[in-house]
C-alpha positions in Angstrom: -21.1 -82.5 135.8 -22.3 -81.1 132.5 -19.0 -82.3 130.9 -19.8 -85.8 132.1 -23.2 -85.7 130.4 -21.6 -84.3 127.2 -19.2 -87.2 127.2 -22.1 -89.7 127.6 -23.9 -88.1 124.7 -20.8 -88.3 122.6 -20.4 -92.0 123.5 -24.0 -92.7 122.6 -23.5 -90.9 119.2 -20.3 -93.0 118.6 -22.3 -96.2 119.4 -25.0 -95.2 116.9 -22.3 -94.5 114.2 -20.5 -97.8 115.0 -23.8 -99.8 114.8 -24.7 -98.0 111.5 -21.3 -98.8 110.1 -21.7 -102.5 111.1 -25.1 -102.6 109.5 -23.7 -101.1 106.3 -21.0 -103.8 106.3 -23.6 -106.5 106.8 -25.6 -105.1 104.0 -22.5 -105.0 101.8 -21.8 -108.6 102.6 -25.4 -109.6 102.0 -25.5 -107.9 98.6 -22.2 -109.5 97.6 -23.5 -112.9 98.5 -26.7 -112.3 96.6 -24.9 -111.2 93.5 -22.0 -113.7 93.4 -23.4 -116.9 95.0 -24.3 -119.8 92.8 -27.9 -120.7 92.8 -28.6 -122.9 95.8 -31.9 -124.6 96.5 -31.6 -124.0 100.2 -30.6 -120.3 100.0 -33.2 -117.6 99.8 -33.8 -116.2 96.3 -31.6 -113.3 95.3 -34.5 -110.8 95.3 -35.3 -111.6 98.9 -31.6 -111.2 99.9 -31.5 -107.9 98.2 -34.6 -106.8 100.0 -33.0 -107.8 103.2 -30.0 -105.7 102.2 -32.4 -102.7 101.8 -33.8 -103.3 105.2 -30.4 -103.4 106.8 -29.4 -100.2 105.0 -32.7 -98.5 106.2 -31.8 -99.4 109.8 -28.2 -98.2 109.3 -29.5 -94.8 108.0 -31.8 -94.6 111.0 -28.8 -95.3 113.3 -26.7 -92.6 111.6 -29.5 -90.1 111.8 -30.1 -90.7 115.4 -26.4 -90.4 116.2 -26.3 -87.2 114.3 -29.4 -85.9 116.1 -28.0 -86.7 119.5 -24.6 -85.1 118.6 -26.1 -81.9 117.2 -28.9 -81.4 119.8 -27.0 -82.4 122.9 -23.3 -81.8 122.3 -22.9 -79.1 119.6 -25.7 -76.9 121.0 -24.5 -77.4 124.6 -28.0 -76.9 126.0 -30.3 -79.2 127.9 -33.7 -79.9 126.6 -35.9 -77.9 128.9 -38.1 -75.6 126.8 -41.0 -76.8 124.7 -39.3 -75.6 121.6 -36.3 -77.8 122.1 -38.4 -80.8 123.0 -40.5 -80.4 119.9 -37.4 -80.1 117.7 -35.7 -83.1 119.2 -38.8 -85.3 119.0 -39.5 -84.2 115.5 -36.1 -85.1 114.3 -36.3 -88.5 116.1 -39.8 -89.3 114.8 -38.9 -88.4 111.2 -36.3 -91.1 111.3 -38.5 -93.6 112.9 -41.5 -93.0 110.6 -39.5 -93.1 107.4 -37.6 -96.2 108.6 -40.9 -98.0 109.4 -42.4 -97.0 106.1 -39.5 -98.4 104.2 -39.6 -101.6 106.2 -43.3 -101.8 105.4 -42.5 -101.6 101.7 -39.7 -104.2 102.0 -42.0 -106.6 103.9 -44.8 -106.1 101.3 -42.4 -106.8 98.4 -41.2 -109.9 100.2 -44.8 -111.1 100.7 -45.4 -110.7 97.0 -42.3 -112.9 96.1 -42.9 -116.1 97.9 -43.6 -115.2 101.5 -47.4 -114.3 101.7 -47.3 -114.8 105.5 -45.3 -111.5 105.8 -48.2 -109.5 104.4 -49.8 -109.3 107.9 -46.4 -108.1 109.3 -46.2 -105.4 106.6 -49.7 -104.2 107.4 -48.9 -104.0 111.1 -45.6 -102.1 110.4 -47.5 -99.7 108.0 -50.2 -99.2 110.6 -47.6 -98.4 113.3 -45.9 -95.9 110.9 -49.3 -94.3 110.2 -50.2 -94.2 113.9 -46.9 -92.6 114.8 -47.3 -90.0 112.0 -50.8 -89.1 113.3 -49.6 -88.9 116.9 -46.7 -86.8 115.9 -49.0 -84.5 113.9 -51.3 -84.2 116.9 -48.4 -83.4 119.2 -47.2 -80.6 116.9 -50.8 -79.3 116.5 -51.4 -79.2 120.3 -48.0 -77.6 120.9 -48.2 -74.8 118.4 -49.3 -72.4 121.1 -46.0 -72.9 122.9 -44.3 -71.1 120.0 -46.4 -68.0 120.9 -45.5 -68.3 124.6 -41.7 -68.4 123.9 -40.9 -66.5 120.8 -37.4 -65.8 122.1 -36.6 -69.5 122.4 -37.7 -70.0 118.8 -35.5 -67.2 117.6 -32.5 -68.7 119.6 -33.2 -72.2 118.2 -33.2 -70.8 114.6 -30.0 -68.9 115.3 -28.4 -72.1 116.6 -29.4 -73.9 113.4 -27.4 -71.4 111.3 -24.4 -71.9 113.6 -24.6 -75.7 113.6 -25.1 -76.0 109.8 
């Protein structure tokens, strides 16, 4: 049964990597079109197309990081998430990716709003607010769970030893 779950996690990781690769390809096509296309009145400005490329690359990096996290935490370590230490580590890795991605998307939306799309400024503010709220919630979660490290020092030592083996 454990082998079946391991295969499922591997499949999920592969899907993340395939999606990330597809997004990188789309970003490459977008940047190629932005740099080589003739100036067309109906096409969005080159700057906006390049910003869209940055947004695609940001999401691609998030997909790659999530695939790597699932692969390392669930397949290479061959353990189930059951202790508070493992839950904190997995959630921290996941939330780092999400908060950084949202922050970059906020900047892209803000730049787009400055260059001809002022209606996107509200969206940028909402994205930035969500990133800040997630960051605060994550910090609160870590702060409230620090006592768990004192309850299970052996699990923390094992997790650190696994880090050295995985790296």
